[in-house]
Each structure stands twice: as C-alpha cells, then as structure tokens.
N, C-alpha and C positions, 0 to 999 in steps of 0.2 A: 628678161623678166626680173622684177625686184626680189631680192632675197628676203626671207622672213627671219629677222633676227629675234627669235623668241627665246633663245637659250635652250631650245630643244632640238635634238637630232634623233633619228629613229634608233631603236634597239630591238633585238629579237626577244619579244615578250609575248609572242602569239597574239591572242586577242585581249591581253591585259592592258595594252597601251603603255605610255611612258610612265615611269615611276619616279626616278630622281636623276639628278645631273650626272652622278657617277655611272649609272647604268647606261644612260643615254649617250655618253661621249665615246662609246666603244666602237662606233662604226668606222671602218677603214676607208681610205681614199679609193681603193679598188672597188668597193661596194658602191660608193658614191658615183663613180664613173659608169658602172654598169647600170645603175638606176637611172641616171640622166639619159642614157641611151634608151631605156625602157619607156621613159616618159615621152621622149621624142617619137618613138615608134607608135605609142598609143595615140598621141595627138595626130599623127599622120593618118592613122586608120580612121579616127573620128572625122577628120577633115575630108578624107576621100569618100566615106560613106555619106556624109552630110551633103556634099556637092553632087553626088551621083544620083540623088533621088529628091523628089519634092515632098516626100512623106513627112508629116509633122512629127517632131521629136518631143517626147515627154520624159523627163527625168523623174524617177521615183526617189523622193527625198525624205529620209527619216530623221536626219540631223546627226546621225552617227558618223564615224570616221570614213567608212566606205562610201556612203551616199554623198558625203561632203566632198570627197575626193573626186568622184565622177562628175558631180555637178560643177565643180570648179574647172575641171578639164574641158567639159563641153562649153561652159560659159566663156572661157578664155579662147577656145578655138573659134567661137563665133565672133568674139570681140576683135580678133586680129584679121578677120576676113574683110574684104572690101564691102562697103555698105550694100552694094547691089547684089551681093552673093548671100546675104543674110535673109532668113525668113523667120516667121514667128515660131518661137520655141517655148515650151513650158516645163515647169517642174511642179510636181504635186506633193504637198506636205500634208500629212494626215494628222488632224488634231481630234483625238477621241473625246475631248472635254473632261477626261479623267487622267490626263498626263500628269506626271509628277510636277507640281507647280514651279519648281526651280528650273526644270527642263523646258516646260512650256514657255517660261519667260525668256530663256535662252533662244529657243527656236523662233519665237516671234521677232526677237531682235535681229537674228540672222536673216530671216525672210525679209524684214523691212529694209535691212541694209542692202541686200541684193537687188530688190525691186527699185529702191531709190537710185542705185548706181545705174541700173539698166535704163530707167526713165531719163536721168540726167544726161546719159550718153547716147540716147536714141538706139539702144540695143533692143531688138524685138524679142525680149526674154521676160518671162513673168513667172514667179512662184505663186501658185494657187494653193490656198489652204482649204481643205475640205473637212467637214465635220458631220456626224450623224444627225439625222432629223430627230425631232422630239419623240416620234413613235419608236425610234430605234435607240434612243438615248439610254445610257447605262442606268442612271438613277431612276428614270421613268419605268424601266423594266424591273429593276431590282426592288425599289421601294414602292413604285406605283402598282405594278402588276404582281409583285411578290415573287418574281423569278428567283430561284435559288442562286447563291453566289456561284459563279462559273467554276467548273471542274474540268479535269482532263476528258471525262466522258460526256460532259454537257457544256461545251465551250460555246455558248450561245452569243458571246460578246464579239468575237472576232469578225464574223460576217457583218453584224449590224454596225459596229463601230469603225471598222477599217475597210473591209472589202466593198460594201455597197456604196459608201461615199466616193471612194476612188473610182469605182466602176462607173458610177453616174457621171462623174466629171470627165472621164475619158470618153464616154459616150457622147457627151456634149461636144467635145473637141472633134471627134471623128465624124459626127453628123455635120459639123461646120466645114471641116477641111478634108474629109476623106480618111484614108487609113493612117495609122500612127505607128511609131516605133517607140516602145517603152524601154527606156534605158535604165538598167538595173546595176546596182553596185555589188552584186553577189560575186563571191570569189571561191575558187576551188579549195584554197588553203584554209578556209574557215572550218571545214570538217569533211570527213569522207562522204557523209550523206549529201552534203552540199555539192561536192564534186560529181557524184553520181547523178544528182538532180540536174545539174547544169549540162552535163554531157548527154543525158538522156533526152533533153528537150531540144537540142540543136537539130534543126531539120533541113537547113539550107547551107550551101557553100559559103554564104555570107556570114554564117554564124548566127542567123536569126532563127527564131522559133515562134510558132503561132501560140498566142495566149489562149488557153482553153476557156476562160471565163470572160475575157474582154473581146468583144467582136471587132473585126477590122483592125486588130492590133497585133503586131509582132513584138518580140522582146529581144534584147541584145545586152550582153554583159561585157563591156569593153575591158574591165580590169579583172576578168575571171582568172587570169594567170598570175596576177600580182600576189606577192607575199604580204604578210602583215607589215614587215619591216619597210617594204616599198611604199605602202600607203602612208605610214608615218613619215617616211623620208620626204615624200612629196609635200605633205601638209606642213612639215616643220621647216622646209626650205623654200616654200613658195607662198608668199603672202598673197591672199586673194585680192582681186581688183577692187572689190567693194570695201567699205570702210572698216567693217568689223573683222578682226583677224581671228586666228584659231587658238589664241591663248586660253580662252574660256573652255573651249572644247578639250584642250589638253588637261585643264584643271578638273573637268568632270570625269575624265577617264582615270586621272590620278586618284581621285577620292573614292570612286565607286568600284564595286566588284560586280560580278555577273557578266553575262554575255551581251553582245550587241544585238539590238532589235533591228532587223531588216524591215523594209517597207513591205507590208503584207499584201499580197495580191491573190492568194488563194487559201482555202481553208486547210489545205494539207501542210502548210508551213507551220513550224512549231510556234507555240505561244511566246510572246515577248515578256511574260511574267518573270520578274527578277532581273530584267535587263536594265542597262543604264538609261535607255530611252523608251521604257514601257509604261504601262498604266500603273499608277500607285496603288490602285485597288485590286490588282490582279490576284485572284485566289486559285489560279490554276496550279501554281507552284506551291510547295510546302512552306517556303519562307522566301521573303524578298531580300536577297543578299545585296542587291544594289542599294535599296533604301537603307538597309542596315549599314552598308559601307559609308554612305553619306553621313549617317548619324555618328558612327565611330570616328569619322574625320572631322567632326566638330559641328555638323548641322543638326544640333540638338532639337531645333524647332520641328524637325520632321518626325520626331518620335511619336507624337500624337497621331500622325497619319498612319504610321506603321501599326500602332495599337488598334486603330479602327479597322485597318485591313485584316488584322488577325481576328478581330471580333466577328466580322462578317464571314470569314472563312470557317470559324468554329461553329457559327450559327447554322451554316448549311448542313452540318453533320448532326445537329440537334433535332431529332425527329419530332420532339414536342413543339417545335417552332413551325412545323409544316402541316398543311391541311391534309385531310384524308381524301381529297378529291383533286382532280386536275382542273386547270382553268376552263376546260371545255365541259366540265361537269361529270366526267367519268370518275367512278370510285376507284381508289388505288388498290383496294382489295381484289378488284377484278382485273386491272391492267398492270399492277405492279408499280414500283417506284414510289416517289413521294410527291405531294402536291406543292403548291406555292407557299410562301410564307403567310402565316395567319395575319389577320388584320391588325391585331395589337402588336405583333412583331414588326410589321411594316412601320407602324407609328414609332416603335422603339428605335428602329434603325434610323429614321429621319431625325428623331430627337438626338440620338448619339452623334449623327453626322453634323448637325447644327452646333452641338456642344464642342465637337472636335474643331469645327471651323472657327468658333469663337476663341478657343485656345490658340489655334494656329495664327489667327489674325493678331492676337495680343502679342505674339512673338515675331511680328513682321511678315506674316503670311498673307494670303489673299483668299477670296471667296472660293469655296469648294463646290457650291451648287448655286445656280442662278435663280432669280425670281421666276423666269420663264419655265425652268425645270420644276420648281415647286408647284407652280400653277398647273403644269401638265400632270404632275403626281396627284394633285387635288382632283383634277378632272377624272382621272382613272379611279380614284377612291370614291368619287361621287357615283360612278357606275357600279362599283363593286360592293360598297358597304357603308359609306359615310354620308350622313346628312348634316354634319356640324362644321364642315370646312376645317377639319382637324389639322391638315397640313399647313394651312395658312395660320391657324392659331399657334401651332408649334413654332412657326417661323417668327411670329410676333413675340412669343415668349423669349426667343433667342436674340431679340433686337433687330430682326429683319422684317421687311414689308410693313413697317409701322404705319405708313400712310395708306395702305391698302384697306379699303372699306369692304367689310363682309356683308353681303345682302342677307337679310333675314330669310330663313328657309321657308319656302312656300309649300314644302312637303310636310313638315312637322307642325301640326296644329296644336298649340299649347292647351287650349281648352279641352280638346278631345283627348289628348294624352293624359291630362289630369283626370278625366273621367275614366280612362282605361286603367290608370294606376289605382283608382278607388275600388275597382272591381276585383273580385278574387278569381283572377284568370289562372288557369293551369299553365305550367311551362310549355306544354305542347301547343296550347292555344296561342300563347305569345309568339312562339317560334313560327307557327303557321301565319300569323298576322304579319310578322316582320318579313317572312319570305314572300308573301303576297305583295307587300308594299314595295320591296326591292324589285320584284319582277315587273310590276307596273311602271316603276320609275325607269328601269333599264330599257323597257320596250317602247316607251313613248318617244325617245329621242330628245335632243336638246331643244327642239322647237315646240315640243308638246308638254313642257313642264307644268304649265297651268292646268292642262287636262289631267296630267298625272296627279296633281294635287287634289283635284276634284274626285278622281277615281279612288285615291287612297283614303280620302275622307269618307267616302261612301263605304269602302271596305271596312273601315273601323266602326262606322255606325252600324253596319250590318252585323258585325261580330257582337257589338254591345246589345243590339236588339235581340239577337238569337240567345245571348246569355241571359238577358232579363226574362225573356219568354220561358226559357228552361227553368229559371228560378221560380217563376210563378207556377209552372206546372208541378214542380217538385213540392211546392208548398201546399 
C-alpha cells in the first residue's frame, strides 16, 4: 500500500489532532511496528466478517478522523477482494444543511472523490448524502415556525436534522437488501462514557449489537480498541485510494479546537455543538470553540457566522421575543415554559441571516439559506400570520430571489381595508377581525384560498355593517 508522504506522523494529542512538525515527529519505530500489526489485525477481522455474511454494510461517515479511518479501512478491504467476493456497500454522510460552510465544502469534495474512484474501478461502494426534509429543516423550524434556538433541555434539532434522515436511508437499504450492519467509528479511548456505552451495547460474540432505533440493523465498531495515536498513524501513513488525500483533514484539525462530532444515530448521544464537524448555528453549547478556533487561525470571514450564532442563542433567553402561547394554542401561564418566537422576531432573524449571508459572500463565502428554504418559511408564515409575502420581500431586499414574482394577495382587499381604516374601530374589534381572518385563511387549505378570500371579505363587510348600525342606533 502506498505511503502517504504528508509530512505528518501521529503524536499523542488525545483528540486534539496533529499540531506541528516538532510534536508530530516523536513517534518511535517500536510504536510504528505495533501499529502496523494492529492495522493488519483490524483488516483481517473486517475481511472475515464481510465474507462470512451477506448482510449489507453501511459505514456511518461524519468526515472526522475516526469515521474517515474506518471508511478507508473498509473501502480498501473491499478493493483488494476478488471481484466475485464483493457486494454492494454503502456509507452514509449526513448534511444538516447548516454545516459550517468550509466543512461542508470539504465533505462534498471527499464524497465526490470516493464515489468517482469507486465508479471508475467498478467497486460496488457508494457514499450516500442525506439531508432533512423541508418540514424538518432548521431554518423552516426556527424562522418559519418560530421554534426557539435549541438548548440542552430542548434539543429539537438532532432528531430532525440527523437521526430521521439517516434512519430513513437505512430503512430504504434494509427494505431492498434485508438486514444491515452499521459500521461505526466509535472508540473507547474517546472518553469513559463512550467506553461504557460501547461495552454496554455489545450483545453477541461477534461484537455486534442491535440498534434500538434502526430496524433490522446491527452495529459494529471495528476500531473501538484503537487509540487516538493509532488513528492518526493510519491516516498519516496510508494515502487513500481515491484522489483526495488527508492533508486538508489534518489542516482542519490543526486550526480548530473542540471535540470531534461522531455520526449521530440516537438522541442520547451528546450534541456536536462546538465540534470541528458540527452545525455552525448550534446553540446547545455556550460558545462554539471550533468556529472561534478557525477565526483565530485566520479564517476571519467566519466571524459574521459566529456573531449570528451568538445572536440567536441570546434571543432564546429573551422572553420578550417569545409568545405567551404554544404553537398548539395552549397559554404558557397554564402549561409553563415559553412560546415560539413572535412574528416580528422571526422576520428580524431572517433579515439578520440574509445580511450575514451578504457579508459572508462578499468575503468569499456561499449561500446560508436556499430559495427553497425561504419559500418554505413563507408558506409557514402564510399559515401563521403573514399576508404580504414578507419572507420573499426580505429576500429581494437582500438581493435574492429578484426574478421571483409575488402574486397580489387575494385575501387583502384594498378597497375594504381602506374602508376599515376610515372607521373608528376599537383595538378589540380590530383584534377580533384579524383573528377571524387568520382562522378562515388557515382552515380553508391551499386549494380553497379563493373561498377564503370571499369569506374574509364577508367577515369584514359584516363588521362594518354592524359598526354602522350601532352608530345609527347611538345617534
């Protein structure tokens, strides 16, 4: 196997990764020899288990050092098998759509490189990228529905952004091929909690365990006994078969601080907030040390992202930004807690995000929110409070969606609104009118908007008629 002349060799840095050439050059030949033996042993175990079963293998790939290590081991094991011994194998890479932009770019390039090599060499191996649906999307829930920024006690994002997309993809594979073996890059040396978790889950002599949330799926951690040094040793001395090497991975670990984000498969795993490969908007942690590490290492263009992340974290604790009712209509004075973000706060968040995106793009960055996400937010606002297509208007103000044509509202009748404004309506009367209009609009559904328009018009006319009749009586 070709050696990877990267200038890096492993060093005992726990999960901090390689730092500099002086630290990295301390590994002894005795450690190297021991590790080569460990690699050979792990490869033999993988080969034996792969050939002894027809179960489909799925590697959980997050892009970090551990998942990269196990993916490369499995891929190379399959590559060196006779063609008739190979079978379809997958890796799943989760894209939450709020990954740190520089990490997302890196992961896409790695996935493309692996898939291209597999296709060119007729290797039945594919890395599948999974993302949340629009209904589970981070921006649609935060800005569209007004969900508060995630916290340790209300971590609504993990299930929607990571677990459900992965679970759905695994279900597709198992429905097609039968049972699957989910290969994890988890290691006991990561932490005492991880060691307990791994040992607790092993249920068979083969070292497999049944996944509690993924049906027809066993899990296996081939590098559970590997140390951090051994992971780095393998990556630094073994160039992958695909074109993209590990030099950028080393650079990412050198720049950033924070823990590594494992592939999330259940809600009990800790948040990836503040990790090298986590979401840039994560508010579960107090501060994003990883993002700050990149900024301090020279990636100044990421500062505006960190500022926005801090903004939505602080906003969650601002009770004046939250409604006095839950999304299901329950009053918080009865059930406790706080409600969703108020409508004007949601508008402010979107405006702030679009301003942040503009700043980020001016400094070489990419889009932070897509047109499809903005339209999904608008659809939610239409149901909740908005008749003016405010999300699309905010996007246009920021230079986005300039060619998108906004249809004139069939709900707001200008001539009637002018008449309403000319009357001396009491605040309670206006409040009741708005509430009735929104109820009508929400209950008619998307196919009945014309009927909603007629009903709302009648509701306004009725109020005006009642008002005029009362004025005549009073006179």
